[in-house]
C-alpha positions in Angstrom: -4.0 -27.5 43.1 -5.1 -24.0 44.0 -1.5 -23.1 45.1 -0.1 -24.4 41.8 -2.7 -22.3 39.9 -1.6 -19.2 41.8 2.0 -19.9 41.0 1.3 -20.3 37.3 -0.7 -17.1 37.2 2.0 -15.2 39.1 4.9 -16.4 36.9 3.0 -16.7 33.6 0.7 -13.7 34.0 2.6 -11.5 31.6 2.6 -14.2 28.9 -1.1 -14.8 29.4 -1.8 -11.1 29.2 0.2 -10.8 25.9 -1.7 -13.7 24.3 -5.0 -12.3 25.4 -4.2 -8.9 23.9 -3.0 -10.5 20.6 -6.2 -12.6 20.4 -8.3 -9.5 21.0 -6.9 -7.7 18.0 -6.6 -10.8 15.9 -10.3 -11.5 15.7 -11.2 -11.6 12.0 -12.4 -8.3 10.5 -11.8 -6.0 7.6 -9.5 -3.7 9.6 -7.5 -6.5 11.3 -6.3 -8.6 8.3 -2.8 -7.0 8.6 -2.5 -7.6 12.3 -1.0 -11.1 12.4 1.4 -10.6 9.5 5.1 -10.6 9.9 5.4 -7.0 8.7 3.1 -5.8 11.4 5.0 -7.6 14.1 8.1 -6.1 12.7 6.5 -2.7 13.3 5.4 -3.8 16.8 9.0 -4.9 17.7 10.4 -1.6 16.4 7.8 0.4 18.3 8.7 -1.6 21.5 12.4 -0.7 21.4 12.3 2.7 23.2 9.9 1.6 25.9 11.7 -1.8 26.3 15.1 -0.1 26.8 13.6 2.4 29.2 11.9 -0.5 31.1 15.3 -2.1 31.6 16.5 0.8 33.7 13.1 1.3 35.3 13.1 -2.4 36.4 16.3 -1.9 38.3 14.9 1.2 40.0 11.5 -0.3 40.9 13.0 -3.6 42.2 15.2 -1.4 44.4 12.1 0.3 45.8 12.4 3.5 43.9 10.6 5.3 41.0 11.6 7.7 38.2 9.1 10.0 36.6 11.7 11.9 34.6 12.2 9.2 31.9 10.2 10.9 29.1 12.0 14.2 29.7 15.4 12.5 29.8 14.7 10.8 26.5 13.7 14.2 25.0 16.8 16.0 26.4 19.2 13.3 25.2 17.7 13.1 21.8 18.2 16.9 21.4 21.8 16.6 22.6 22.4 13.9 20.0 20.9 16.0 17.2 23.0 19.1 18.2 26.2 17.0 18.2 25.4 15.6 14.7 24.8 19.2 13.6 28.3 20.0 14.7 29.8 17.1 12.7 30.2 14.4 15.4 30.4 10.8 14.2 28.0 8.0 15.2 30.1 6.4 18.0 31.0 9.8 19.7 27.4 10.8 19.6 26.3 7.4 21.0 28.8 7.8 23.9 27.9 11.4 24.6 24.1 10.8 24.5 24.2 7.7 26.7 26.6 9.6 29.1 24.2 12.5 29.3 21.5 10.2 30.4 23.8 8.7 33.0 24.5 12.2 34.3 20.8 12.9 34.8 20.6 9.5 36.6 23.6 10.6 38.8 21.8 13.8 39.8 18.6 11.9 40.6 20.5 9.2 42.6 22.6 11.7 44.5 19.6 13.8 45.5 17.6 10.7 46.5 20.3 8.8 48.4 22.6 11.6 49.6 19.8 14.0 50.7 17.4 11.1 51.6 14.6 12.6 49.7 11.6 10.9 48.2 12.2 9.5 44.7 8.7 10.6 43.5 9.4 14.3 44.4 13.0 14.4 43.1 12.2 12.8 39.8 9.1 14.9 39.4 11.3 17.9 39.7 13.8 16.4 37.3 11.0 15.9 34.8 10.5 19.6 34.6 14.2 20.5 34.7 15.1 18.0 31.9 12.1 19.1 29.7 13.0 22.7 30.1 16.6 22.0 29.4 15.7 20.2 26.2 13.6 23.2 25.0 16.4 25.6 26.0 19.1 23.7 24.1 16.8 23.3 21.1 15.7 27.0 21.2 12.1 25.7 21.6 12.1 24.1 18.2 13.0 20.8 16.5 16.7 20.3 15.8 17.2 19.1 12.2 20.4 17.8 10.6 21.4 16.7 7.1 21.8 13.0 7.8 23.6 10.4 9.9 24.2 6.6 10.0 22.3 6.8 13.3 19.1 7.2 11.2 19.3 3.6 10.0 19.4 2.1 13.5 15.7 2.1 13.9 14.7 1.3 10.3 15.7 -1.1 7.5 16.6 0.0 4.0 13.8 -2.1 2.5 10.5 -1.8 4.6 9.3 -5.1 3.0 12.4 -7.0 4.0 12.4 -9.6 6.8 15.3 -8.0 8.6 14.7 -6.4 11.9 16.2 -3.0 12.7 19.5 -2.9 14.7 17.6 -1.3 17.6 15.5 -4.5 18.1 18.6 -6.6 18.4 20.3 -4.1 20.8 17.2 -4.2 23.0 17.2 -8.0 23.1 20.9 -8.2 23.8 20.7 -5.6 26.6 17.7 -7.5 28.1 19.7 -10.7 28.3 22.7 -9.0 29.9 20.6 -7.0 32.4 18.8 -10.2 33.4 22.1 -11.9 34.0 23.3 -8.9 36.0 20.1 -8.8 38.1 19.9 -12.6 38.8 23.5 -13.9 38.8 25.6 -11.2 40.4 26.2 -9.8 43.9 25.0 -6.4 42.6 21.7 -8.0 41.6 21.2 -9.6 45.0 21.9 -6.3 46.6 19.3 -4.6 44.5 16.7 -7.1 45.5 17.7 -6.8 49.2 17.5 -3.0 49.0 14.0 -3.2 47.6 12.8 -5.8 50.1 14.0 -4.0 53.2 16.4 -1.1 53.1 17.1 -1.1 56.9 17.9 -4.8 56.9 20.1 -4.4 53.8 22.0 -1.6 55.6 22.5 -3.8 58.7 23.8 -6.6 56.5 26.6 -4.3 55.4 25.2 -3.3 52.0 26.3 0.3 51.1 22.7 1.4 50.4 23.6 5.1 49.6 26.2 4.2 47.0 24.0 1.4 45.7 21.1 3.7 45.1 23.3 6.2 43.2 24.7 3.4 41.1 21.3 2.1 40.2 20.0 5.5 39.0 23.2 6.0 37.0 22.8 2.7 35.2 19.1 3.4 34.6 20.1 6.8 33.3 22.4 5.2 30.8 19.5 3.1 29.5 17.3 6.2 29.3 20.0 8.0 27.3 20.3 5.1 24.9 16.5 5.1 24.5 16.8 8.8 23.7 19.4 7.9 21.0 16.9 5.5 19.4 14.2 8.1 19.7 16.5 10.4 17.7 17.1 7.6 15.1 13.4 7.0 14.8 12.4 10.6 14.3 15.6 11.7 12.5 15.5 15.0 14.4 15.8 16.2 18.0 12.4 17.1 19.3 12.2 18.7 22.8 8.5 18.0 23.0 8.7 14.3 22.3 8.1 11.4 24.8 5.6 13.3 26.9 4.0 10.7 29.2 6.3 7.9 28.0 7.2 7.3 31.6 3.7 6.0 32.2 4.1 3.4 29.4 7.5 2.4 30.8 6.4 2.1 34.5 3.2 0.2 33.3 5.4 -2.2 31.4 7.4 -3.1 34.5 4.4 -3.4 36.7 2.5 -5.5 34.1 5.6 -7.7 33.9 5.2 -8.6 37.6 7.3 -6.1 39.4 6.0 -4.5 42.6 5.9 -0.8 43.4 6.9 -1.8 46.9 10.2 -3.1 45.7 12.0 -6.4 46.0 10.1 -8.2 43.1 10.6 -8.0 39.4 12.1 -9.7 36.3 13.6 -8.4 33.1 11.7 -10.9 31.0 8.4 -9.8 32.6 9.2 -6.2 31.9 10.0 -7.0 28.2 6.7 -8.8 27.9 5.0 -5.8 29.5 6.6 -3.5 27.0 5.3 -5.8 24.2 1.8 -5.7 25.6 1.9 -1.9 25.6 3.1 -1.8 22.0 0.5 -4.4 20.8 -2.2 -2.3 22.6 -1.2 0.9 20.7 -0.7 -0.9 17.4 -4.0 -2.8 17.6 -5.9 0.4 18.7 -4.5 2.3 15.6 -5.6 -0.5 13.3 -9.0 -0.6 14.8 -9.3 3.1 14.0 -9.8 4.1 17.6 -9.2 7.8 18.3 -6.1 8.8 20.2 -8.0 9.9 23.3 -9.6 6.4 23.5 -6.2 4.8 23.3 -5.0 7.0 26.2 -8.0 5.9 28.2 -7.2 2.2 27.6 -3.6 2.7 28.6 -4.7 4.5 31.7 -7.0 1.7 32.6 -4.2 -0.9 32.0 -2.0 1.0 34.5 -4.7 1.1 37.1 -5.4 -2.6 36.7 -1.7 -3.4 36.9 -1.2 -1.4 40.1 -4.4 -3.1 41.5 -3.0 -6.6 40.7 0.3 -5.5 42.3 -1.5 -4.6 45.5 -3.5 -7.8 45.4 -0.3 -9.8 45.1 1.3 -7.9 48.0 -1.8 -8.5 50.2 -1.8 -12.3 49.5 2.0 -12.4 50.2 1.5 -10.7 53.6 -1.4 -13.0 54.4 
């Protein structure tokens, strides 16, 4: 019975956490009447898109035993790139391809430095964080990049804010989550990612090309981060080099809350998506409660600490 309870908590923990957070903010009150309405959950789903797409890439990285602190800066840089291309008359599809590819290029640089030079992911991506942020400010001339208009602007909004239709970005995030889950669970590549995160030395002895695999993982993750940057551009309708500061914490927290381990070898796409929803509900509910921004940041910080603590607790029990 005790073992079954532990299994339920391990697999259903993210769902339980999401329900508890929703219940917390759904308690009747004058400031919470709007919380359980469809329009509010439409807002939550829309706010989840950028973190969720970033969490798809981060799940691959964390399951493989790595980490990437440069996500927020990559999103800022790619959004500025997209805004500049729109200024120069590029159409939606060329902009999409170029922005996603620029994210993949940053991922390639990270992966090559980590795998080829055998350097610590934390240090490399911390350096990339500064390089990408500085690059975004340089390209934008240290100001926002505005443009007259683009069909991309409609990808994160609906024409009628009171309609029941969800923005295109929500459906893209759902579709990518399904595809990435299939990739991670039902392909040789996915099995190699889990093997790499579980024990790199053993994976290498089994014939897995770990160096090439690491580079490939960071490139794929970079593509996701680039796409998140495009949706950030769509949401703001301008390229802002100062945007997404600290967003990497939300993304990493989403993956860890979803059941992934910072030690590698454990994680699911579904769990990460639930984790991203939890983060969005926390921010949305905090705003409706009228809590000041600094208090919201304290809550998010505590959630990250608790998530890492639970990860360590899970690892300790697994070792025992």
